[in-house]
N, C-alpha and C positions, 0 to 999 in steps of 0.2 A: 504494500500500500504506500509506504514511504517512497519507494522508488518511482511509482507513478506520479506522486506529488512533485518530486524533484524534477522529473522529466517535463511535466506540464508547467510548473511555475518557475523553476530555477534556471536551468542552463540557457534557455532561449528567451527569457524575459529580460526586462530592463535592469534588473538587479542581479543578474547572473545567478550564482549559486546561493546567495544569501537567503532569499525567500524559501528556496527549496530545503536548505539546511534547517531553517527555522521550523518549517512544517514537519520535516522528518523528526527533529528532536522533540517537538511537541507531541507528535503521534506516538513516539516511543515512550514518552513520559506517561501519556494517558493509558496506553496498553499495559505498561508495567503496574501502574496504580490499580487498575481494575483486576489484573491477573494475580496480584499479590494479596487479594482478600483471602482471609482464612479464619479458622477457629482454633484457638489454643486452649488446651485443657491443662490447668495447673492443679496442684494438690488442693487448694482451697478456693479456686475460682475458675470461671469460664471466661475467656477473653475472646471477643469477636472483633476482628480487624477488618474493617471495610475500606473502601478506597480513600476516604478522607478522615473518618473518625474511628477511634478504638473504644470499645465498650468493655468494661470489666464488671462482671457480676459474680458476687460471692456464691459459692456452690450451694450454700444453704438458702440463698435468696431466689434460686430458680424454682418457680412453681410448676411450670409446664414447658415442654419442648414439643412443638408440633410442626408438621408439614402440611400446608394447605393444598387444595386441589390443583393449583398451578405448579406445585413442587417447591414452593418457597419455604425455607426453614426459618422459624421464628422462635425466640425464647421469650417466655412471659415470666415476669418476676412476681414475688409475693406482694410487691407494692403496686401491681397492676400495669407496670411499664412493659412495652414490647420492644424487643431488640431484633431487627431484621438482619439476617445473615446473608450478605451479598455473595459470598463464596458458593452458597447453595441456593441459587435463585431460579431453579426450575428451567434449566436449559434443555435443549433437545437431547443432548447426550445423557443428561440426568434422567430423562423420561425412560430411556432404555436401560441404563446402568443402575439407577436407583441410589445414587450417592447421597442425596438429601435424606432419604429414609435411613441409610446406614449411619450417617452422621448423627441424626436425631437419636438413633438407638444407642450409639456410643455415649452421647452426652447424657441421655437418661440413665444409663448404667453408672456413669460417674456421679451424677446428682444423687442417686439412691444411697451412696455412701456418705450421707450427711453426718457431719460431726456434731457434737453436743454444743460447741460454741458457735453462736450465730452472730454474724456481723450485721450491720444495718442493711435493709433491703433496697437501698438506692443503687441505681446504676451509675458507675463512675464513667464519665465520657471525657475523652481527650483526643488530641490530634494524633493520627497515625503517622509516625515518622518512618519514612522509607528512604534512606540515604541514596540507595542505588537509583531509584526513580527520580529523586529530587535533583540529582546531578544532571539528568537530562532536561529538567525544567530550567535549571540555571543556564545550560548550554543554549536552550531555545531563547531565553531572554537575552543572552549576549548576542546571539545572531539577529534577533529582532532589533536591538539597539544598533548593531552594525549596519543593518539594512536602512534604518531610519537616518543614520548619520550619512550613509552613502547617497541617499536621496536628497538630503539637504546640501551636502557639499558638491556632489557631482551630478 
């Protein structure tokens, strides 16, 4: 996809390769952000890492784990909050493989091992840091600035 963008926008356009590089780096950034969505199961919590935000839910605060008719995996907390899991969002492959159902089963097994100590039922939300994909965003911004300066100067 990025090669098509470079071919159409970059080498034959007025900005030479700058626009194509900007588009390529931005595309790589977006694809990596989406593809790095995941669920991490720790001893005392379940951590959902989506493209932008990371949600940490104490194991004892998970009330229900369910997969809707579209194949979307969602965690419901004892406080009534729902956390959507982008990594298991009902893709065509999931329809045949059933990865959302297997992930829900694994999370349910982990949640069943509740400990006696209970933390608060609030979901902690923070920004998902992904240095590998953020490097591509920085590269895209640098190329965009390079293109803008090239348009002003030349």
